[in-house]
MARPAGU-235737 format. One record per atom (N, C-alpha, C, CB): residue in three letters; atom name; x, y, z. Coordinates in Angstrom, 2 decimals, always signed. Glycine has a CB too. Layout:
residues N
['ala','CA',[X,Y,Z]],
...
END
This chain:
residues 123
['met','N',[-18.59,+28.34,-16.75]],
['met','CA',[-17.83,+27.86,-16.79]],
['met','C',[-17.44,+27.16,-18.04]],
['met','CB',[-17.94,+27.44,-15.95]],
['leu','N',[-16.15,+27.66,-18.61]],
['leu','CA',[-15.47,+26.48,-19.85]],
['leu','C',[-14.49,+25.59,-19.69]],
['leu','CB',[-14.87,+27.07,-20.96]],
['cys','N',[-14.53,+24.11,-20.20]],
['cys','CA',[-13.66,+22.88,-20.67]],
['cys','C',[-12.10,+23.70,-20.16]],
['cys','CB',[-13.88,+22.43,-22.74]],
['ser','N',[-11.46,+23.13,-19.08]],
['ser','CA',[-10.07,+23.57,-19.04]],
['ser','C',[-9.29,+22.80,-19.99]],
['ser','CB',[-9.48,+23.44,-17.68]],
['ala','N',[-10.27,+21.64,-20.98]],
['ala','CA',[-9.19,+21.03,-21.93]],
['ala','C',[-9.64,+21.76,-23.34]],
['ala','CB',[-9.24,+19.16,-22.01]],
['cys','N',[-10.60,+21.75,-23.60]],
['cys','CA',[-10.89,+22.32,-24.79]],
['cys','C',[-11.37,+23.94,-25.18]],
['cys','CB',[-11.78,+21.51,-25.14]],
['his','N',[-12.12,+24.27,-24.12]],
['his','CA',[-12.12,+25.68,-23.99]],
['his','C',[-12.75,+26.16,-25.07]],
['his','CB',[-10.85,+26.27,-23.86]],
['gln','N',[-13.92,+25.47,-24.81]],
['gln','CA',[-15.14,+25.29,-26.15]],
['gln','C',[-16.38,+25.19,-25.68]],
['gln','CB',[-15.05,+23.95,-27.10]],
['arg','N',[-17.10,+23.95,-24.60]],
['arg','CA',[-17.68,+23.56,-24.17]],
['arg','C',[-17.89,+23.73,-22.65]],
['arg','CB',[-17.51,+22.79,-24.64]],
['glu','N',[-19.23,+23.84,-22.56]],
['glu','CA',[-19.54,+23.86,-20.52]],
['glu','C',[-19.05,+23.28,-20.01]],
['glu','CB',[-20.66,+23.52,-19.74]],
['ala','N',[-18.14,+23.20,-18.77]],
['ala','CA',[-17.29,+22.50,-17.78]],
['ala','C',[-18.16,+22.04,-17.01]],
['ala','CB',[-16.29,+23.24,-17.06]],
['thr','N',[-18.75,+20.57,-16.42]],
['thr','CA',[-19.78,+20.23,-16.13]],
['thr','C',[-19.68,+18.74,-15.36]],
['thr','CB',[-20.53,+20.36,-17.29]],
['ile','N',[-18.13,+18.75,-15.22]],
['ile','CA',[-17.22,+17.78,-14.27]],
['ile','C',[-16.48,+18.50,-13.85]],
['ile','CB',[-16.47,+16.64,-14.76]],
['his','N',[-16.43,+18.14,-12.39]],
['his','CA',[-15.32,+18.98,-11.32]],
['his','C',[-14.45,+18.08,-10.32]],
['his','CB',[-16.21,+20.05,-10.26]],
['thr','N',[-12.94,+17.95,-11.34]],
['thr','CA',[-12.47,+16.68,-10.61]],
['thr','C',[-10.96,+17.66,-9.19]],
['thr','CB',[-11.55,+15.17,-12.34]],
['thr','N',[-10.78,+16.91,-8.62]],
['thr','CA',[-9.37,+17.14,-7.95]],
['thr','C',[-8.23,+15.61,-7.19]],
['thr','CB',[-9.89,+18.27,-6.56]],
['met','N',[-7.74,+16.06,-8.15]],
['met','CA',[-6.44,+14.81,-7.84]],
['met','C',[-5.66,+15.20,-6.86]],
['met','CB',[-5.33,+14.48,-9.06]],
['cys','N',[-5.77,+14.27,-5.50]],
['cys','CA',[-4.49,+14.35,-5.03]],
['cys','C',[-3.35,+13.22,-5.07]],
['cys','CB',[-4.69,+14.66,-3.84]],
['ala','N',[-2.46,+13.96,-4.74]],
['ala','CA',[-1.40,+13.17,-4.44]],
['ala','C',[-0.69,+13.32,-3.25]],
['ala','CB',[-0.60,+13.24,-5.33]],
['pro','N',[+0.87,+12.98,-2.63]],
['pro','CA',[+1.72,+13.52,-1.40]],
['pro','C',[+2.20,+14.45,-2.02]],
['pro','CB',[+2.80,+12.68,-0.68]],
['asp','N',[+2.49,+14.90,-3.01]],
['asp','CA',[+3.69,+16.01,-3.75]],
['asp','C',[+2.80,+16.71,-4.48]],
['asp','CB',[+5.02,+15.37,-4.83]],
['asp','N',[+1.54,+17.05,-4.80]],
['asp','CA',[+0.97,+17.88,-5.51]],
['asp','C',[-0.80,+17.82,-5.95]],
['asp','CB',[+1.84,+17.78,-6.55]],
['thr','N',[-1.36,+18.61,-5.97]],
['thr','CA',[-2.87,+18.69,-6.17]],
['thr','C',[-3.42,+19.09,-7.20]],
['thr','CB',[-3.43,+19.37,-5.39]],
['lys','N',[-4.05,+18.44,-8.37]],
['lys','CA',[-4.56,+19.35,-9.58]],
['lys','C',[-6.08,+18.73,-9.42]],
['lys','CB',[-3.67,+19.09,-11.35]],
['ala','N',[-6.43,+19.81,-9.77]],
['ala','CA',[-8.24,+20.48,-10.00]],
['ala','C',[-8.48,+20.88,-12.15]],
['ala','CB',[-8.37,+22.88,-8.63]],
['ser','N',[-9.38,+19.67,-12.00]],
['ser','CA',[-9.66,+20.43,-13.67]],
['ser','C',[-11.54,+20.58,-14.02]],
['ser','CB',[-8.79,+19.00,-15.25]],
['asp','N',[-11.57,+21.31,-14.43]],
['asp','CA',[-13.49,+21.28,-14.72]],
['asp','C',[-12.76,+21.08,-16.18]],
['asp','CB',[-14.97,+23.13,-14.35]],
['leu','N',[-13.99,+20.02,-16.28]],
['leu','CA',[-14.21,+19.57,-18.32]],
['leu','C',[-15.34,+18.65,-18.30]],
['leu','CB',[-12.63,+18.47,-19.31]],
['cys','N',[-15.60,+19.20,-19.74]],
['cys','CA',[-16.82,+18.81,-20.20]],
['cys','C',[-17.32,+17.22,-20.32]],
['cys','CB',[-16.83,+19.38,-21.41]],
['ser','N',[-18.05,+16.91,-20.96]],
['ser','CA',[-18.48,+14.97,-20.75]],
['ser','C',[-17.70,+14.92,-21.54]],
['ser','CB',[-20.03,+13.99,-21.10]],
['lys','N',[-17.18,+15.14,-22.44]],
['lys','CA',[-16.27,+14.95,-23.35]],
['lys','C',[-15.29,+14.40,-23.44]],
['lys','CB',[-16.01,+15.60,-23.64]],
['cys','N',[-14.78,+15.94,-22.44]],
['cys','CA',[-13.48,+15.71,-22.59]],
['cys','C',[-12.96,+14.51,-21.61]],
['cys','CB',[-12.78,+17.03,-22.37]],
['phe','N',[-14.22,+14.70,-20.72]],
['phe','CA',[-13.81,+13.86,-19.41]],
['phe','C',[-13.63,+12.86,-19.72]],
['phe','CB',[-14.60,+13.72,-18.35]],
['glu','N',[-13.97,+12.14,-20.48]],
['glu','CA',[-14.46,+10.54,-20.83]],
['glu','C',[-13.00,+10.18,-21.94]],
['glu','CB',[-16.49,+10.44,-21.89]],
['ala','N',[-12.66,+11.63,-22.91]],
['ala','CA',[-11.21,+10.92,-23.05]],
['ala','C',[-10.09,+10.86,-22.29]],
['ala','CB',[-10.67,+11.29,-23.95]],
['ser','N',[-9.98,+11.68,-21.34]],
['ser','CA',[-9.02,+11.76,-19.92]],
['ser','C',[-9.04,+10.72,-19.60]],
['ser','CB',[-9.36,+12.57,-18.71]],
['leu','N',[-10.61,+10.05,-19.21]],
['leu','CA',[-10.83,+8.55,-18.62]],
['leu','C',[-9.70,+7.35,-19.64]],
['leu','CB',[-12.87,+8.08,-18.86]],
['gly','N',[-10.04,+7.51,-21.02]],
['gly','CA',[-9.67,+6.60,-21.82]],
['gly','C',[-7.66,+6.84,-21.79]],
['gly','CB',[-10.65,+6.89,-23.40]],
['ala','N',[-7.44,+8.08,-21.73]],
['ala','CA',[-5.68,+8.23,-21.75]],
['ala','C',[-4.96,+7.61,-20.81]],
['ala','CB',[-5.15,+9.63,-21.57]],
['ala','N',[-5.59,+7.30,-19.47]],
['ala','CA',[-5.72,+7.16,-18.16]],
['ala','C',[-5.55,+5.53,-17.96]],
['ala','CB',[-7.12,+7.81,-17.66]],
['leu','N',[-6.24,+4.91,-18.84]],
['leu','CA',[-6.60,+3.80,-18.62]],
['leu','C',[-5.73,+3.46,-19.65]],
['leu','CB',[-7.97,+3.47,-18.57]],
['ala','N',[-4.98,+3.88,-20.71]],
['ala','CA',[-4.42,+2.75,-21.92]],
['ala','C',[-3.15,+2.71,-21.33]],
['ala','CB',[-4.36,+3.24,-23.75]],
['gly','N',[-3.46,+1.13,-21.63]],
['gly','CA',[-2.26,+0.22,-21.60]],
['gly','C',[-2.27,-0.34,-19.98]],
['gly','CB',[-0.73,+1.13,-22.06]],
['ala','N',[-3.07,+0.48,-19.13]],
['ala','CA',[-3.12,-0.29,-18.08]],
['ala','C',[-3.78,-1.32,-17.34]],
['ala','CB',[-3.07,+0.20,-17.62]],
['pro','N',[-3.23,-1.92,-16.56]],
['pro','CA',[-3.69,-3.81,-16.49]],
['pro','C',[-4.51,-3.38,-15.44]],
['pro','CB',[-2.32,-5.37,-16.00]],
['cys','N',[-5.49,-4.36,-15.42]],
['cys','CA',[-6.64,-4.38,-14.13]],
['cys','C',[-5.78,-4.89,-13.05]],
['cys','CB',[-8.13,-5.50,-14.33]],
['arg','N',[-6.52,-4.17,-12.22]],
['arg','CA',[-5.01,-4.33,-10.66]],
['arg','C',[-5.74,-5.49,-10.14]],
['arg','CB',[-4.75,-2.68,-8.97]],
['tyr','N',[-6.71,-6.46,-10.31]],
['tyr','CA',[-7.15,-8.02,-10.11]],
['tyr','C',[-6.11,-8.65,-10.31]],
['tyr','CB',[-8.23,-8.64,-10.99]],
['cys','N',[-6.36,-9.05,-12.12]],
['cys','CA',[-6.12,-9.60,-12.80]],
['cys','C',[-4.68,-9.67,-14.07]],
['cys','CB',[-7.14,-9.49,-12.97]],
['gly','N',[-4.82,-8.44,-14.19]],
['gly','CA',[-3.94,-7.95,-14.91]],
['gly','C',[-4.07,-7.95,-16.21]],
['gly','CB',[-3.00,-8.39,-14.66]],
['ala','N',[-5.43,-8.27,-17.15]],
['ala','CA',[-6.20,-8.02,-18.28]],
['ala','C',[-5.72,-6.44,-18.65]],
['ala','CB',[-7.87,-8.24,-17.94]],
['gln','N',[-5.86,-6.01,-19.73]],
['gln','CA',[-6.27,-5.07,-19.88]],
['gln','C',[-7.31,-3.92,-19.57]],
['gln','CB',[-6.21,-5.31,-20.43]],
['ala','N',[-6.87,-2.69,-18.59]],
['ala','CA',[-8.20,-2.48,-18.10]],
['ala','C',[-9.31,-1.66,-18.92]],
['ala','CB',[-8.02,-1.87,-16.87]],
['glu','N',[-10.54,-1.89,-18.74]],
['glu','CA',[-11.24,-0.89,-18.76]],
['glu','C',[-12.30,-0.27,-18.49]],
['glu','CB',[-11.23,-0.79,-19.29]],
['ile','N',[-12.08,-0.20,-17.19]],
['ile','CA',[-12.76,+0.73,-16.28]],
['ile','C',[-12.35,+1.69,-15.57]],
['ile','CB',[-13.24,+0.25,-15.55]],
['gly','N',[-12.04,+2.57,-15.43]],
['gly','CA',[-11.29,+3.15,-14.02]],
['gly','C',[-12.24,+4.35,-13.26]],
['gly','CB',[-9.63,+3.95,-14.47]],
['leu','N',[-12.75,+4.15,-12.28]],
['leu','CA',[-13.45,+4.84,-11.67]],
['leu','C',[-13.31,+4.70,-10.13]],
['leu','CB',[-14.59,+4.63,-12.15]],
['ser','N',[-13.94,+5.65,-9.23]],
['ser','CA',[-13.56,+5.77,-8.27]],
['ser','C',[-14.57,+4.60,-7.37]],
['ser','CB',[-13.52,+7.23,-8.03]],
['asp','N',[-14.51,+3.84,-6.42]],
['asp','CA',[-15.55,+2.94,-5.89]],
['asp','C',[-15.75,+3.48,-4.74]],
['asp','CB',[-15.27,+1.50,-5.78]],
['phe','N',[-17.11,+3.34,-4.69]],
['phe','CA',[-18.26,+4.35,-4.07]],
['phe','C',[-18.00,+3.36,-1.96]],
['phe','CB',[-20.67,+3.95,-5.37]],
['leu','N',[-17.41,+2.27,-1.93]],
['leu','CA',[-17.05,+1.82,-0.67]],
['leu','C',[-15.89,+2.16,-0.18]],
['leu','CB',[-17.10,+0.63,-0.60]],
['glu','N',[-14.84,+2.45,-1.21]],
['glu','CA',[-13.41,+3.07,-0.78]],
['glu','C',[-13.62,+4.80,-0.74]],
['glu','CB',[-12.07,+2.58,-2.08]],
['val','N',[-14.53,+5.04,-1.13]],
['val','CA',[-15.08,+6.98,-1.09]],
['val','C',[-15.40,+6.84,+0.31]],
['val','CB',[-16.80,+7.72,-2.23]],
['ser','N',[-16.71,+6.06,+0.19]],
['ser','CA',[-17.42,+5.68,+1.98]],
['ser','C',[-16.42,+6.37,+2.98]],
['ser','CB',[-17.43,+3.62,+2.53]],
['ala','N',[-15.19,+5.09,+2.44]],
['ala','CA',[-14.22,+4.82,+3.66]],
['ala','C',[-13.01,+5.86,+3.41]],
['ala','CB',[-13.64,+3.10,+3.71]],
['gly','N',[-13.29,+7.04,+3.21]],
['gly','CA',[-12.70,+7.67,+2.75]],
['gly','C',[-11.41,+7.69,+2.12]],
['gly','CB',[-12.83,+8.15,+3.31]],
['met','N',[-11.44,+7.00,+0.97]],
['met','CA',[-10.18,+6.88,+0.24]],
['met','C',[-10.65,+7.16,-1.28]],
['met','CB',[-9.44,+5.34,+0.48]],
['gln','N',[-9.51,+8.34,-2.05]],
['gln','CA',[-10.35,+8.72,-2.72]],
['gln','C',[-8.93,+8.61,-4.15]],
['gln','CB',[-11.24,+10.27,-2.06]],
['arg','N',[-9.62,+7.14,-4.82]],
['arg','CA',[-8.52,+6.70,-6.06]],
['arg','C',[-8.80,+6.50,-6.90]],
['arg','CB',[-7.80,+5.81,-6.10]],
['thr','N',[-8.44,+6.32,-8.10]],
['thr','CA',[-9.53,+5.47,-9.42]],
['thr','C',[-8.77,+4.49,-9.42]],
['thr','CB',[-9.81,+6.10,-11.17]],
['gln','N',[-9.04,+3.25,-9.45]],
['gln','CA',[-8.73,+2.23,-10.03]],
['gln','C',[-9.14,+1.37,-11.32]],
['gln','CB',[-8.82,+1.74,-9.27]],
['ala','N',[-7.91,+0.79,-12.10]],
['ala','CA',[-8.23,+0.48,-12.76]],
['ala','C',[-8.98,-0.59,-13.41]],
['ala','CB',[-7.71,+0.72,-12.86]],
['thr','N',[-9.64,-1.31,-13.73]],
['thr','CA',[-10.41,-3.23,-13.64]],
['thr','C',[-10.76,-3.44,-15.16]],
['thr','CB',[-12.39,-3.51,-12.47]],
['cys','N',[-10.67,-4.92,-15.31]],
['cys','CA',[-11.63,-5.29,-16.33]],
['cys','C',[-12.68,-5.16,-15.97]],
['cys','CB',[-11.60,-6.40,-16.81]],
['phe','N',[-13.58,-5.35,-17.30]],
['phe','CA',[-15.39,-5.49,-16.86]],
['phe','C',[-15.52,-6.92,-16.20]],
['phe','CB',[-16.64,-5.45,-18.46]],
['ala','N',[-15.08,-8.02,-16.72]],
['ala','CA',[-15.15,-9.36,-15.67]],
['ala','C',[-14.81,-8.90,-14.12]],
['ala','CB',[-13.89,-10.65,-16.16]],
['cys','N',[-13.87,-8.51,-13.83]],
['cys','CA',[-13.33,-8.28,-12.55]],
['cys','C',[-14.36,-7.08,-11.65]],
['cys','CB',[-11.70,-7.74,-12.81]],
['ser','N',[-15.00,-5.86,-12.94]],
['ser','CA',[-15.57,-5.25,-11.69]],
['ser','C',[-16.86,-5.47,-11.63]],
['ser','CB',[-15.39,-3.87,-11.54]],
['gln','N',[-17.53,-6.95,-12.81]],
['gln','CA',[-18.72,-7.21,-12.45]],
['gln','C',[-18.47,-7.96,-11.21]],
['gln','CB',[-19.50,-7.87,-13.48]],
['asp','N',[-17.47,-9.11,-11.66]],
['asp','CA',[-17.49,-10.07,-10.22]],
['asp','C',[-17.64,-9.16,-8.95]],
['asp','CB',[-15.97,-10.99,-10.00]],
['arg','N',[-16.62,-8.12,-8.49]],
['arg','CA',[-16.81,-7.65,-7.34]],
['arg','C',[-17.66,-6.86,-7.02]],
['arg','CB',[-16.02,-7.27,-7.01]],
['glu','N',[-18.61,-5.94,-7.55]],
['glu','CA',[-19.87,-6.01,-7.64]],
['glu','C',[-20.92,-6.77,-7.09]],
['glu','CB',[-19.97,-6.09,-8.50]],
['ala','N',[-21.04,-7.71,-7.98]],
['ala','CA',[-21.87,-8.79,-7.64]],
['ala','C',[-21.67,-8.99,-6.08]],
['ala','CB',[-21.51,-10.08,-8.50]],
['tyr','N',[-20.18,-9.33,-5.80]],
['tyr','CA',[-20.09,-10.17,-3.82]],
['tyr','C',[-20.16,-8.23,-3.10]],
['tyr','CB',[-17.42,-11.58,-3.14]],
['ile','N',[-19.70,-7.16,-3.30]],
['ile','CA',[-20.75,-6.60,-2.88]],
['ile','C',[-21.87,-6.44,-2.89]],
['ile','CB',[-20.69,-6.09,-2.90]],
['gln','N',[-22.58,-6.30,-3.78]],
['gln','CA',[-24.27,-6.70,-3.85]],
['gln','C',[-24.51,-7.27,-2.51]],
['gln','CB',[-24.77,-7.95,-5.11]],
['lys','N',[-24.39,-8.41,-2.85]],
['lys','CA',[-24.51,-9.75,-1.98]],
['lys','C',[-24.47,-9.65,-0.38]],
['lys','CB',[-23.29,-10.70,-2.37]],
['his','N',[-22.76,-8.87,-0.06]],
['his','CA',[-22.12,-9.20,+0.66]],
['his','C',[-22.66,-7.68,+1.97]],
['his','CB',[-20.58,-9.51,-0.09]],
['leu','N',[-23.38,-6.62,+1.02]],
['leu','CA',[-23.16,-5.65,+1.61]],
['leu','C',[-24.06,-5.74,+2.97]],
['leu','CB',[-23.35,-4.56,+0.71]],
['glu','N',[-25.19,-6.29,+2.86]],
['glu','CA',[-26.19,-6.14,+4.15]],
['glu','C',[-25.69,-7.09,+5.75]],
['glu','CB',[-27.90,-6.86,+3.51]],
['ala','N',[-24.82,-7.72,+5.01]],
['ala','CA',[-24.46,-8.92,+5.71]],
['ala','C',[-23.32,-8.26,+6.72]],
['ala','CB',[-23.89,-10.22,+4.62]],
['val','N',[-22.89,-7.26,+6.64]],
['val','CA',[-21.86,-6.22,+7.45]],
['val','C',[-22.45,-6.56,+8.41]],
['val','CB',[-21.71,-4.59,+7.25]],
['ser','N',[-21.63,-6.68,+9.86]],
['ser','CA',[-22.47,-6.74,+11.48]],
['ser','C',[-23.11,-4.92,+11.61]],
['ser','CB',[-20.90,-7.23,+13.24]],
['pro','N',[-24.12,-4.88,+12.11]],
['pro','CA',[-24.68,-3.56,+12.68]],
['pro','C',[-23.42,-2.85,+13.72]],
['pro','CB',[-26.23,-3.96,+13.65]],
['asp','N',[-23.42,-4.07,+14.33]],
['asp','CA',[-22.92,-3.40,+15.73]],
['asp','C',[-21.63,-2.24,+15.50]],
['asp','CB',[-22.29,-4.78,+16.82]],
['leu','N',[-20.87,-3.07,+15.16]],
['leu','CA',[-19.93,-2.13,+14.27]],
['leu','C',[-20.23,-0.83,+13.82]],
['leu','CB',[-19.68,-2.70,+13.13]],
['pro','N',[-18.85,+0.29,+14.43]],
['pro','CA',[-19.41,+1.57,+13.76]],
['pro','C',[-18.55,+1.78,+11.88]],
['pro','CB',[-18.88,+3.12,+15.11]],
['gln','N',[-19.58,+2.63,+11.13]],
['gln','CA',[-19.54,+2.90,+9.91]],
['gln','C',[-18.65,+2.25,+9.54]],
['gln','CB',[-19.47,+4.04,+9.57]],
['glu','N',[-17.16,+2.96,+9.81]],
['glu','CA',[-15.57,+2.54,+9.07]],
['glu','C',[-15.01,+1.50,+9.23]],
['glu','CB',[-14.48,+3.26,+9.38]],
['his','N',[-15.69,+0.84,+10.53]],
['his','CA',[-14.86,-0.34,+10.81]],
['his','C',[-15.81,-1.59,+9.60]],
['his','CB',[-14.91,-0.76,+12.87]],
['gln','N',[-17.49,-1.45,+9.54]],
['gln','CA',[-18.15,-1.96,+8.55]],
['gln','C',[-18.16,-1.97,+6.97]],
['gln','CB',[-18.97,-1.64,+8.85]],
['leu','N',[-17.32,-0.48,+6.57]],
['leu','CA',[-16.85,-0.45,+5.17]],
['leu','C',[-15.20,-0.99,+5.31]],
['leu','CB',[-17.04,+1.25,+4.47]],
['gly','N',[-14.37,-0.78,+6.40]],
['gly','CA',[-13.49,-1.56,+6.31]],
['gly','C',[-13.34,-3.27,+6.43]],
['gly','CB',[-12.94,-1.02,+7.00]],
['gln','N',[-13.77,-3.55,+7.15]],
['gln','CA',[-14.22,-5.11,+6.78]],
['gln','C',[-14.81,-5.52,+5.83]],
['gln','CB',[-14.93,-5.66,+7.50]],
['leu','N',[-15.77,-4.69,+4.98]],
['leu','CA',[-16.36,-5.24,+4.05]],
['leu','C',[-14.81,-4.92,+2.54]],
['leu','CB',[-18.20,-4.36,+3.95]],
['leu','N',[-14.17,-4.36,+2.44]],
['leu','CA',[-13.04,-4.00,+1.72]],
['leu','C',[-12.17,-5.22,+2.17]],
['leu','CB',[-12.46,-2.47,+2.05]],
['gln','N',[-11.80,-5.68,+3.08]],
['gln','CA',[-10.78,-6.27,+3.03]],
['gln','C',[-11.75,-7.79,+2.47]],
['gln','CB',[-9.83,-6.15,+4.55]],
['asp','N',[-12.75,-8.27,+2.84]],
['asp','CA',[-13.47,-8.72,+2.18]],
['asp','C',[-13.63,-9.47,+0.78]],
['asp','CB',[-13.87,-8.04,+2.28]],
['val','N',[-13.98,-7.97,+0.00]],
['val','CA',[-14.15,-8.24,-1.24]],
['val','C',[-12.50,-8.17,-2.02]],
['val','CB',[-15.30,-7.16,-1.77]],
['glu','N',[-11.65,-7.60,-1.29]],
['glu','CA',[-10.17,-8.11,-2.12]],
['glu','C',[-9.77,-9.38,-1.44]],
['glu','CB',[-8.72,-6.93,-1.99]],
['ala','N',[-9.99,-10.37,-1.04]],
['ala','CA',[-8.99,-11.42,-0.56]],
['ala','C',[-10.53,-12.35,-1.54]],
['ala','CB',[-8.44,-11.66,+1.72]],
['tyr','N',[-11.62,-11.75,-1.82]],
['tyr','CA',[-12.20,-12.37,-2.66]],
['tyr','C',[-12.30,-12.57,-3.93]],
['tyr','CB',[-12.83,-12.23,-2.48]],
['met','N',[-11.78,-11.58,-4.18]],
['met','CA',[-11.21,-11.00,-5.88]],
['met','C',[-10.23,-11.52,-6.33]],
['met','CB',[-10.75,-9.56,-6.10]],
['lys','N',[-9.13,-12.14,-5.20]],
['lys','CA',[-7.85,-12.96,-4.94]],
['lys','C',[-8.45,-14.61,-5.97]],
['lys','CB',[-7.54,-13.22,-2.71]],
['arg','N',[-9.13,-14.90,-4.89]],
['arg','CA',[-9.59,-16.72,-4.82]],
['arg','C',[-10.48,-16.42,-6.00]],
['arg','CB',[-10.62,-17.57,-3.11]],
['arg','N',[-11.75,-15.44,-6.66]],
['arg','CA',[-11.98,-15.10,-7.85]],
['arg','C',[-11.26,-15.27,-9.28]],
['arg','CB',[-12.10,-14.13,-7.62]],
['val','N',[-10.22,-14.68,-9.14]],
['val','CA',[-9.13,-14.75,-10.07]],
['val','C',[-8.54,-15.73,-10.40]],
['val','CB',[-8.31,-14.13,-9.83]],
['lys','N',[-7.96,-16.38,-9.19]],
['lys','CA',[-7.41,-17.94,-9.50]],
['lys','C',[-8.26,-18.88,-9.82]],
['lys','CB',[-6.76,-18.58,-8.41]],
['glu','N',[-9.14,-18.59,-9.33]],
['glu','CA',[-10.73,-19.51,-10.15]],
['glu','C',[-10.27,-19.53,-11.38]],
['glu','CB',[-12.55,-18.65,-10.21]],
['arg','N',[-11.11,-18.11,-11.89]],
['arg','CA',[-11.08,-17.71,-13.82]],
['arg','C',[-10.16,-18.58,-14.56]],
['arg','CB',[-10.40,-15.97,-14.29]],
['arg','N',[-8.63,-18.68,-13.59]],
['arg','CA',[-7.30,-18.46,-14.53]],
['arg','C',[-7.20,-20.07,-14.45]],
['arg','CB',[-5.71,-17.34,-13.85]],
['ser','N',[-7.86,-20.97,-13.19]],
['ser','CA',[-7.59,-22.24,-13.50]],
['ser','C',[-8.63,-23.09,-14.62]],
['ser','CB',[-7.53,-22.87,-12.18]],
['arg','N',[-9.33,-22.48,-14.89]],
['arg','CA',[-10.58,-22.75,-15.65]],
['arg','C',[-9.85,-22.91,-17.01]],
['arg','CB',[-11.82,-21.50,-15.59]],
END
């Protein structure tokens, strides 16, 4: 299958974007996929600190919890968030069902990121 954007290279990345009023599927080559990410991030602010976003990918925790969305973040916030997740992933109570474990970790990481951004701004 050819890339739906350039119609020249083999499509190797297949995505489906779902919104309440529309669903859009695309079959892209890696070059067009990277270009589309850059276009999607152009001018987008980081969801945590408001700086220019540099990364926009689906988060594995959110995908595991059934939330499929692309979030724009700056590199610093992305590193802080991933470090927190790695450090606290094993500490989630195994007595809770998995969806509750993931939901709790997502709430915790969001609260941490708010505190972390405040810390960075106060320096």
